[in-house]
C-alpha positions as CSV (number, residue, x, y, z in Angstrom):
1,M,-10.1,1.2,66.2
2,Q,-6.7,0.4,67.5
3,S,-7.1,-3.3,67.1
4,K,-8.4,-2.7,63.5
5,L,-5.4,-0.6,62.7
6,S,-3.1,-3.2,64.2
7,F,-4.7,-5.9,62.0
8,Y,-4.1,-3.9,58.8
9,A,-0.6,-3.1,59.9
10,I,0.2,-6.7,60.6
11,R,-1.3,-7.8,57.2
12,R,0.8,-5.2,55.3
13,T,3.9,-6.4,57.2
14,L,3.1,-10.1,56.3
15,V,2.6,-9.2,52.6
16,A,5.9,-7.3,52.6
17,I,7.7,-10.2,54.2
18,L,6.3,-12.7,51.7
19,F,7.1,-10.4,48.8
20,L,10.7,-9.8,49.8
21,P,12.0,-13.2,48.6
22,L,10.4,-12.5,45.2
23,V,12.1,-9.1,44.9
24,A,15.4,-10.7,45.9
25,I,14.9,-13.4,43.2
26,A,14.3,-10.7,40.5
27,Q,17.3,-8.6,41.7
28,G,19.6,-11.7,41.2
29,Y,18.0,-12.7,38.0
30,P,19.4,-13.8,35.6
31,N,22.6,-15.4,37.0
32,H,23.2,-17.8,34.1
33,A,22.5,-18.4,30.4
34,M,19.0,-18.3,29.1
35,K,17.2,-19.6,26.0
36,I,14.4,-18.6,23.6
37,I,12.5,-21.4,22.0
38,A,11.6,-20.6,18.4
39,P,8.9,-23.1,17.3
40,F,9.7,-22.9,13.6
41,P,12.8,-23.9,11.5
42,P,15.9,-21.7,11.1
43,G,15.6,-19.0,8.4
44,G,11.9,-18.1,9.0
45,T,10.6,-14.9,10.5
46,S,10.2,-16.4,14.0
47,D,13.8,-17.6,14.0
48,L,15.1,-14.3,12.8
49,L,13.1,-12.3,15.3
50,S,14.2,-14.6,18.1
51,R,17.8,-14.0,17.3
52,I,17.4,-10.3,17.2
53,I,15.6,-10.3,20.6
54,A,18.1,-12.9,22.1
55,Q,21.0,-10.7,21.3
56,K,19.5,-7.4,22.5
57,L,17.7,-8.8,25.6
58,G,20.9,-10.7,26.5
59,D,22.9,-7.5,26.4
60,S,20.3,-5.7,28.5
61,L,20.2,-8.5,31.1
62,G,23.9,-9.2,31.1
63,Q,23.6,-12.9,30.2
64,S,23.9,-14.9,27.0
65,I,20.6,-16.1,25.4
66,I,20.7,-18.9,22.9
67,V,17.9,-19.6,20.3
68,E,16.7,-23.2,20.2
69,N,14.6,-24.2,17.2
70,K,11.9,-26.8,17.8
71,P,9.8,-26.9,14.7
72,G,6.9,-29.2,13.8
73,A,3.1,-29.6,14.0
74,N,2.4,-25.9,13.4
75,G,4.5,-24.9,16.4
76,T,3.0,-27.3,18.9
77,I,6.3,-29.2,19.5
78,G,8.0,-26.0,20.5
79,L,5.1,-25.0,22.8
80,E,5.1,-28.4,24.4
81,A,8.8,-28.1,25.2
82,A,8.4,-24.6,26.6
83,A,5.4,-25.6,28.7
84,K,7.5,-28.4,30.4
85,A,10.4,-26.1,31.3
86,P,10.9,-25.1,34.9
87,P,9.0,-21.8,35.8
88,D,12.2,-19.9,36.6
89,G,12.3,-17.4,33.8
90,Y,15.3,-19.0,32.0
91,T,13.3,-20.5,29.2
92,L,11.4,-18.1,27.0
93,L,9.2,-18.7,23.9
94,L,8.6,-16.5,20.9
95,S,5.1,-17.6,19.7
96,T,3.2,-16.5,16.7
97,S,-0.5,-15.7,16.7
98,S,-1.2,-18.6,14.4
99,I,-0.1,-21.1,17.1
100,I,-2.2,-19.3,19.8
101,L,-5.3,-18.6,17.8
102,N,-5.6,-21.5,15.3
103,N,-4.3,-24.6,17.0
104,Q,-7.1,-24.8,19.4
105,F,-9.5,-25.2,16.4
106,L,-7.2,-27.6,14.5
107,Y,-6.2,-30.3,17.0
108,K,-8.6,-32.4,19.1
109,K,-6.0,-32.6,21.9
110,L,-3.1,-30.4,22.8
111,S,-0.6,-31.2,25.5
112,Y,-0.6,-27.6,26.6
113,D,-3.1,-24.9,27.5
114,W,-2.0,-21.5,26.3
115,Y,-3.8,-19.6,29.1
116,K,-2.9,-22.0,31.9
117,D,0.7,-22.9,31.0
118,F,2.1,-19.6,29.7
119,A,2.7,-16.2,31.2
120,P,3.0,-13.4,28.6
121,I,5.8,-10.9,28.8
122,S,5.0,-8.6,25.8
123,M,3.9,-8.3,22.2
124,V,7.0,-7.8,20.0
125,G,5.9,-7.5,16.3
126,I,3.2,-7.7,13.7
127,A,3.3,-8.3,9.9
128,G,1.3,-9.2,6.9
129,Q,2.1,-11.6,4.0
130,V,3.0,-11.1,0.4
131,L,1.6,-13.2,-2.4
132,V,4.6,-14.2,-4.5
133,V,5.1,-16.3,-7.7
134,N,8.2,-17.5,-9.5
135,P,9.5,-15.2,-12.3
136,N,8.9,-18.1,-14.7
137,S,5.2,-18.1,-13.9
138,P,3.0,-17.0,-16.8
139,A,0.9,-15.1,-14.2
140,K,2.2,-11.6,-13.7
141,S,-0.8,-10.3,-11.7
142,V,-3.4,-11.7,-9.3
143,S,-6.1,-11.6,-12.1
144,E,-3.8,-13.6,-14.4
145,L,-3.1,-16.1,-11.5
146,V,-6.8,-16.6,-11.0
147,A,-7.3,-17.2,-14.7
148,L,-4.5,-19.7,-14.7
149,A,-5.9,-21.5,-11.7
150,K,-9.4,-21.6,-13.3
151,A,-7.9,-23.1,-16.5
152,K,-6.1,-25.8,-14.5
153,P,-8.3,-26.7,-11.5
154,G,-6.4,-28.5,-8.8
155,E,-3.1,-28.4,-10.8
156,I,-1.8,-25.2,-9.2
157,N,0.1,-25.9,-6.0
158,Y,0.8,-23.5,-3.2
159,G,3.4,-23.9,-0.5
160,A,2.7,-23.1,3.2
161,G,3.6,-24.4,6.6
162,A,1.4,-26.9,8.4
163,K,-2.4,-26.9,7.9
164,G,-3.9,-24.0,9.8
165,N,-0.9,-21.6,9.9
166,T,-1.4,-18.1,8.7
167,A,0.0,-18.7,5.1
168,H,-2.2,-21.7,4.7
169,L,-5.3,-19.9,5.8
170,A,-4.5,-16.9,3.6
171,A,-4.2,-19.1,0.6
172,E,-7.4,-21.0,1.3
173,K,-9.2,-17.7,1.9
174,F,-7.9,-16.5,-1.5
175,A,-9.0,-19.7,-3.2
176,S,-12.5,-19.4,-1.7
177,A,-12.8,-15.7,-2.6
178,A,-11.5,-16.2,-6.2
179,G,-13.5,-19.4,-6.8
180,I,-10.4,-21.4,-7.6
181,D,-9.2,-24.9,-6.7
182,I,-5.5,-24.9,-5.6
183,T,-3.6,-27.6,-3.8
184,H,-1.7,-27.2,-0.5
185,I,1.9,-28.6,-0.4
186,P,2.9,-28.5,3.3
187,Y,6.4,-27.6,4.5
188,K,7.9,-27.4,8.0
189,G,7.7,-23.6,7.9
190,N,6.8,-20.8,5.6
191,G,10.5,-20.1,5.0
192,Q,10.9,-23.5,3.5
193,A,7.8,-23.0,1.4
194,T,9.2,-19.7,0.0
195,A,12.5,-21.4,-0.9
196,A,10.5,-24.2,-2.6
197,L,8.8,-21.5,-4.7
198,V,12.2,-20.2,-5.8
199,A,13.1,-23.7,-6.8
200,G,10.0,-24.1,-8.8
201,E,8.4,-26.9,-6.6
202,V,5.2,-24.9,-6.1
203,Q,3.5,-22.1,-8.1
204,L,2.6,-19.6,-5.4
205,V,3.1,-18.8,-1.7
206,F,1.5,-16.3,0.7
207,S,4.9,-15.7,2.3
208,D,6.0,-13.9,5.4
209,M,7.8,-10.8,4.5
210,A,11.1,-11.8,6.0
211,P,11.9,-14.9,3.8
212,A,10.4,-13.3,0.7
213,L,12.0,-9.9,0.6
214,P,15.6,-11.0,-0.2
215,F,14.2,-13.1,-3.1
216,I,12.0,-10.2,-4.3
217,N,15.0,-7.8,-4.2
218,T,17.1,-10.2,-6.2
219,K,14.3,-10.8,-8.8
220,K,14.0,-14.4,-7.8
221,L,10.3,-13.9,-6.8
222,V,7.6,-11.6,-8.1
223,P,5.3,-9.9,-5.6
224,L,1.6,-9.7,-6.7
225,A,-0.2,-8.4,-3.6
226,V,0.1,-7.9,0.1
227,T,-2.4,-9.0,2.8
228,T,-2.4,-5.9,5.0
229,S,-5.1,-3.3,5.0
230,Q,-2.6,-0.7,3.8
231,R,0.3,-1.0,1.5
232,S,3.6,-2.2,3.1
233,A,6.4,0.2,3.6
234,S,8.7,-2.6,2.5
235,L,6.9,-3.0,-0.8
236,P,5.1,0.4,-1.5
237,D,4.5,-0.4,-5.2
238,V,2.7,-3.7,-4.5
239,P,-1.1,-3.4,-4.2
240,T,-3.2,-4.8,-1.3
241,M,-5.7,-7.7,-1.9
242,V,-8.4,-5.2,-1.0
243,E,-7.3,-2.8,-3.8
244,L,-7.5,-5.8,-6.2
245,G,-11.1,-6.4,-5.5
246,Y,-11.1,-8.7,-2.5
247,P,-13.0,-6.9,0.2
248,N,-12.0,-7.5,3.9
249,F,-9.0,-9.6,2.8
250,E,-6.6,-9.1,5.6
251,S,-4.1,-11.6,6.9
252,V,-1.6,-10.7,9.6
253,V,0.5,-12.5,12.1
254,W,1.8,-11.2,15.4
255,W,4.5,-12.4,17.7
256,T,4.7,-12.4,21.5
257,L,7.4,-13.3,24.0
258,V,6.2,-15.5,26.9
259,T,7.5,-17.7,29.7
260,Q,5.9,-20.3,31.9
261,K,3.0,-19.7,34.3
262,G,4.4,-19.7,37.8
263,V,7.5,-17.5,37.0
264,P,7.6,-14.9,39.8
265,E,5.9,-11.7,38.8
266,P,8.9,-9.5,39.6
267,I,10.9,-11.5,37.0
268,I,8.2,-11.0,34.4
269,Q,8.2,-7.3,35.1
270,K,12.0,-7.2,34.8
271,L,11.8,-8.9,31.4
272,N,9.0,-6.6,30.3
273,A,10.9,-3.5,31.3
274,S,14.0,-4.7,29.4
275,L,11.9,-5.4,26.3
276,E,10.4,-1.9,26.5
277,K,13.9,-0.4,26.2
278,I,15.1,-2.6,23.4
279,M,11.9,-2.6,21.3
280,S,12.1,1.2,21.3
281,S,15.7,1.3,20.2
282,T,16.6,2.5,16.7
283,D,18.6,-0.6,15.8
284,V,15.9,-3.0,16.8
285,K,13.3,-1.0,14.9
286,D,15.5,-1.0,11.8
287,S,16.2,-4.8,12.1
288,F,12.5,-5.6,12.4
289,Q,11.5,-3.3,9.5
290,K,14.1,-4.9,7.2
291,L,12.2,-8.1,7.8
292,G,8.9,-6.4,7.0
293,V,7.8,-6.6,10.6
294,T,6.5,-3.6,12.7
295,P,7.9,-3.8,16.2
296,L,5.5,-3.7,19.1
297,F,5.6,-3.5,22.9
298,S,2.8,-4.1,25.4
299,T,1.9,-4.9,29.0
300,P,1.8,-8.7,29.8
301,S,-2.0,-8.6,30.2
302,K,-2.5,-7.0,26.8
303,V,-1.2,-10.2,25.1
304,N,-4.0,-12.4,26.3
305,E,-6.6,-9.7,25.8
306,I,-5.7,-9.5,22.1
307,A,-5.5,-13.3,21.9
308,R,-9.0,-13.8,23.3
309,K,-10.4,-11.2,20.9
310,D,-8.6,-12.6,17.8
311,S,-9.5,-16.2,18.7
312,L,-13.1,-15.5,17.8
313,A,-12.3,-14.4,14.2
314,A,-9.8,-17.3,13.8
315,G,-12.4,-19.9,14.9
316,E,-15.0,-18.4,12.5
317,Q,-12.5,-18.5,9.6
318,I,-11.4,-22.1,10.2
319,K,-15.0,-23.2,10.5
320,K,-15.9,-21.3,7.3
321,L,-13.1,-23.0,5.4
322,N,-14.3,-26.4,6.7
323,I,-10.9,-27.5,8.0
324,P,-11.5,-30.6,10.2
325,K,-9.7,-31.2,13.5
326,E,-6.9,-33.7,13.6
């Protein structure tokens, strides 16, 4: 019995000795500036959320955090850059669900593996889209937009980011459900697509709330429907697609903050604890809600749990829409 107790005592001591350096690393972390990679262009929702988080998280940790935009290829360029960063906790990434869920079904080869290369910190937000048109459009409702598209098959253009992002899939789902033929005009991000709609370059966009709301408030865009299951608090007078006769039409995007696999667990826990404080603060909640985004917080493990579950639906949708891999 004594030798058995001695064995367990020795093992606990060894574990404690091995764990001490990690605790010390976390206690001294961070000791210089950090960055958050936003894998979409400036002005879009990911960029705006990144800047809010960078400021508040930096204040909490006592270090400056810069936002580095690395747009392109539906977020893959940003993820590639983040995956190659040293696993020291100084490079973070704000990823959208569309990158995590959809890219695996859209590209034959990716230079990163979401589950092997990244360590989640927490969920941070979720939002739907809003179907918007230019005020000069003859379509003032979804039914009128469908009638217009049926009268001009293939001539109605919609703006969205790269093939397979949330806005693109929402538009294709709408086209399929309504039985219309509309043409995708790709942009680097949904913010650029929304700006293009204001300029009259395209006829409709399933926009993120953040870039659309300022244009809606200044009457430069007209909202026709939202893609959440319930009406948006930001646009309470705008009906849902379900209300307008499109059953099960729901399209949302969520955001998560992650770092590299291999970052010491105590650092991830420190980041998670800091996020818990800032995501529950009134000013962060207000800043997110002004962008039409509901703030979230979760354990690190919850992120991949949700990702694995949502990947099944994403794969089915992309297959149903017959979008080939590149």
